[in-house]
C-alpha positions as CSV (number, residue, x, y, z in Angstrom):
1,M,60.2,-19.6,-104.2
2,T,58.7,-22.4,-101.9
3,P,56.0,-24.4,-103.8
4,T,52.4,-24.4,-102.3
5,R,51.5,-27.6,-100.5
6,R,48.0,-29.1,-101.5
7,M,45.6,-30.7,-99.0
8,T,44.6,-34.2,-100.0
9,P,41.6,-36.1,-98.6
10,T,44.1,-38.6,-97.1
11,S,46.2,-36.0,-95.4
12,P,45.7,-35.2,-91.7
13,V,44.7,-31.6,-92.6
14,G,42.2,-32.8,-95.2
15,R,40.6,-35.3,-92.9
16,L,40.2,-32.6,-90.2
17,A,38.5,-30.2,-92.7
18,A,36.1,-32.9,-93.9
19,R,35.0,-33.8,-90.3
20,S,34.4,-30.1,-89.6
21,R,32.1,-29.8,-92.7
22,R,30.1,-32.8,-91.6
23,R,29.7,-31.5,-88.1
24,L,28.5,-28.2,-89.4
25,A,26.0,-29.9,-91.7
26,T,24.7,-32.1,-88.9
27,L,24.3,-29.0,-86.6
28,A,22.4,-27.2,-89.4
29,L,20.0,-30.1,-89.7
30,L,19.3,-30.2,-86.0
31,V,18.6,-26.4,-86.0
32,V,16.1,-26.8,-88.8
33,A,14.4,-29.8,-87.1
34,A,14.1,-27.8,-83.9
35,A,12.6,-24.9,-85.7
36,V,10.0,-27.1,-87.4
37,A,9.0,-28.7,-84.1
38,V,8.5,-25.3,-82.5
39,A,6.4,-24.1,-85.4
40,A,4.3,-27.2,-85.3
41,A,3.7,-26.8,-81.6
42,G,2.7,-23.2,-82.1
43,C,0.0,-24.3,-84.7
44,G,-1.5,-26.9,-82.4
45,I,-0.3,-29.8,-84.4
46,P,0.6,-32.8,-82.2
47,T,4.2,-33.9,-82.4
48,Q,4.0,-37.2,-80.5
49,G,4.8,-40.2,-82.6
50,T,2.1,-42.5,-81.1
51,P,-1.7,-42.0,-80.5
52,S,-2.8,-40.9,-77.1
53,A,-6.3,-40.8,-75.5
54,L,-8.2,-37.5,-75.6
55,A,-9.8,-36.2,-72.4
56,R,-13.7,-36.4,-72.4
57,S,-13.8,-32.7,-71.6
58,K,-12.0,-31.9,-74.9
59,V,-14.3,-34.0,-77.1
60,P,-16.5,-31.9,-79.3
61,F,-20.2,-31.5,-78.3
62,N,-22.4,-34.6,-79.0
63,L,-19.7,-36.8,-80.3
64,L,-19.9,-39.0,-77.2
65,D,-23.7,-39.2,-77.3
66,P,-24.8,-42.7,-78.3
67,H,-28.1,-41.2,-79.6
68,P,-27.1,-38.2,-81.7
69,P,-29.9,-35.7,-82.3
70,T,-31.8,-35.9,-85.5
71,T,-33.2,-33.1,-87.5
72,T,-37.0,-33.3,-88.0
73,T,-39.4,-31.0,-89.9
74,T,-42.7,-30.3,-88.2
75,Q,-45.5,-30.5,-90.8
76,P,-48.6,-28.5,-90.2
77,K,-51.6,-30.7,-89.4
78,P,-54.1,-30.8,-92.1
79,S,-57.5,-29.2,-91.3
80,S,-60.0,-31.7,-90.1
81,Y,-63.2,-32.0,-92.1
82,V,-66.6,-33.3,-90.9
83,P,-69.5,-34.7,-92.9
84,V,-72.6,-32.7,-93.2
85,K,-75.9,-33.0,-95.1
86,V,-77.1,-30.5,-97.6
87,F,-80.4,-30.6,-99.6
88,F,-81.0,-30.4,-103.3
89,L,-84.1,-31.2,-105.4
90,G,-84.8,-34.6,-106.9
91,Q,-87.6,-36.1,-108.8
92,N,-90.8,-34.0,-108.6
93,N,-88.9,-31.4,-106.7
94,Q,-88.6,-33.5,-103.6
95,L,-85.9,-32.6,-101.2
96,E,-83.0,-35.0,-101.2
97,S,-79.9,-34.9,-99.0
98,V,-76.4,-35.5,-100.1
99,Q,-73.2,-35.5,-98.1
100,R,-70.6,-32.8,-98.1
101,Y,-67.4,-32.2,-96.1
102,V,-66.7,-28.9,-94.5
103,A,-63.9,-27.8,-92.1
104,A,-64.6,-28.4,-88.4
105,P,-66.4,-27.3,-86.4
106,A,-68.7,-26.9,-89.5
107,P,-70.4,-23.6,-88.7
108,L,-73.8,-23.1,-90.3
109,D,-72.6,-20.5,-92.8
110,A,-70.1,-23.0,-94.2
111,V,-72.7,-25.7,-94.4
112,I,-75.0,-23.4,-96.4
113,D,-72.1,-22.4,-98.6
114,A,-71.6,-26.1,-99.4
115,M,-75.3,-26.3,-100.4
116,L,-75.1,-23.0,-102.5
117,A,-72.3,-24.5,-104.5
118,G,-74.9,-26.8,-106.1
119,P,-74.8,-30.4,-107.1
120,T,-71.8,-32.0,-108.7
121,S,-71.8,-33.0,-112.3
122,T,-72.3,-36.6,-111.2
123,E,-75.3,-35.7,-109.0
124,T,-76.7,-33.6,-111.9
125,S,-76.5,-36.6,-114.2
126,Q,-78.4,-38.5,-111.5
127,G,-81.3,-36.0,-111.6
128,L,-80.5,-33.7,-108.8
129,T,-81.0,-29.9,-109.3
130,T,-81.2,-26.8,-107.2
131,A,-83.6,-23.8,-107.2
132,I,-80.9,-21.4,-106.0
133,P,-78.9,-19.5,-108.7
134,S,-75.1,-19.5,-108.5
135,D,-75.0,-15.7,-107.7
136,V,-76.8,-16.2,-104.4
137,A,-74.6,-16.0,-101.3
138,V,-75.0,-16.2,-97.6
139,L,-73.7,-13.1,-95.8
140,S,-74.0,-14.3,-92.2
141,V,-75.7,-16.8,-89.9
142,T,-76.7,-15.9,-86.3
143,S,-78.0,-18.4,-83.8
144,S,-80.2,-17.2,-80.9
145,S,-80.2,-18.8,-77.5
146,P,-80.7,-22.5,-77.3
147,S,-84.1,-22.0,-75.6
148,N,-86.0,-20.9,-78.7
149,N,-83.9,-22.7,-81.4
150,V,-84.1,-19.9,-84.0
151,V,-81.4,-19.2,-86.6
152,T,-81.2,-15.9,-88.6
153,V,-79.8,-16.4,-92.1
154,N,-78.8,-13.2,-93.9
155,M,-78.6,-13.6,-97.7
156,N,-77.5,-11.2,-100.4
157,T,-79.9,-9.3,-102.8
158,A,-79.7,-12.1,-105.4
159,F,-81.7,-14.3,-103.1
160,G,-84.6,-11.8,-103.2
161,Q,-84.7,-12.0,-107.0
162,I,-85.7,-15.6,-107.1
163,T,-89.3,-15.8,-108.3
164,G,-92.2,-18.3,-108.8
165,I,-92.0,-21.8,-107.5
166,N,-88.2,-21.6,-107.2
167,S,-88.5,-19.0,-104.4
168,E,-90.4,-21.6,-102.3
169,L,-88.1,-24.4,-103.2
170,A,-85.0,-22.3,-102.4
171,V,-86.4,-21.5,-98.9
172,A,-87.1,-25.2,-98.5
173,Q,-83.5,-26.2,-99.4
174,I,-82.1,-23.7,-96.8
175,V,-84.5,-24.6,-94.0
176,A,-83.9,-28.3,-94.5
177,T,-80.1,-27.9,-94.5
178,V,-80.1,-25.7,-91.4
179,A,-82.6,-27.9,-89.5
180,T,-80.6,-31.1,-90.2
181,E,-77.5,-29.5,-88.6
182,A,-79.1,-27.4,-85.8
183,G,-82.0,-29.7,-85.0
184,L,-85.3,-30.5,-86.7
185,N,-87.3,-28.1,-84.6
186,T,-85.1,-25.2,-85.5
187,G,-86.8,-22.1,-87.0
188,V,-85.2,-20.0,-89.7
189,I,-85.6,-16.2,-90.0
190,F,-84.6,-14.8,-93.4
191,E,-82.9,-11.5,-94.0
192,I,-81.6,-9.8,-97.2
193,D,-78.7,-7.5,-96.7
194,G,-79.5,-7.4,-93.0
195,Q,-83.2,-6.6,-93.4
196,R,-85.8,-9.1,-92.3
197,T,-87.9,-10.3,-95.2
198,S,-90.9,-12.5,-95.8
199,V,-90.5,-15.8,-97.6
200,P,-93.0,-18.3,-99.1
201,I,-93.8,-21.6,-97.5
202,A,-95.4,-24.7,-99.0
203,N,-99.0,-23.6,-98.7
204,G,-98.2,-20.4,-100.7
205,Q,-98.3,-18.0,-97.8
206,Q,-95.6,-15.4,-97.1
207,V,-94.3,-15.4,-93.6
208,S,-91.8,-13.2,-91.8
209,G,-91.5,-15.2,-88.7
210,P,-89.4,-18.3,-88.2
211,V,-89.9,-20.9,-90.9
212,Y,-89.8,-24.6,-89.8
213,L,-89.1,-27.7,-91.8
214,I,-92.6,-29.1,-91.0
215,E,-94.1,-26.3,-93.2
216,F,-92.6,-28.0,-96.2
217,L,-94.1,-31.4,-95.9
218,D,-95.1,-31.4,-99.5
219,V,-91.5,-31.2,-100.6
220,G,-89.9,-32.6,-97.5
221,P,-87.4,-35.5,-97.4
């Protein structure tokens, strides 16, 4: 029986086999590297080893703008207020004006509302009062044509329940407040719940026609 010959690394056959294994390993590495490169290209990953310039057409929107847009929040403008004069009662029930602020354009019903709210605690401490109870309200104010300067003030039923000297003073406060805003020669017609009503003036008479500030000289400002 012929003995089996072993291959040794130093034998010609051994060296040939080692070179074959190295070539196969190198070929396998090249195949893997090529596969990775193909996959990277398919995913859009750049494979170049050095940086390259990007065309302007491919730059994302606004990145080339030297003044990028800023986000701003538009705040609503606050309502503008204008000063008006309303009338309360001072010493000896004399009419005295104080300043209030109402939203522009300061319609007469808003001005009268400011007067009906009464004097502030500070004004009360200074001696100002009102003849108009807190449950009195203005329902509407209608202005006639500028040629006759007459304003119709429609009050609620609580206004008709004011009695005595306070009814005259309440009328005086409203007439003075309206005349100061609409013009000193403005006449005021009073209504209660839409019905025309008579009101007292300074001489004690009841009138249903327009009431003017001059008719309250005794309590006038």
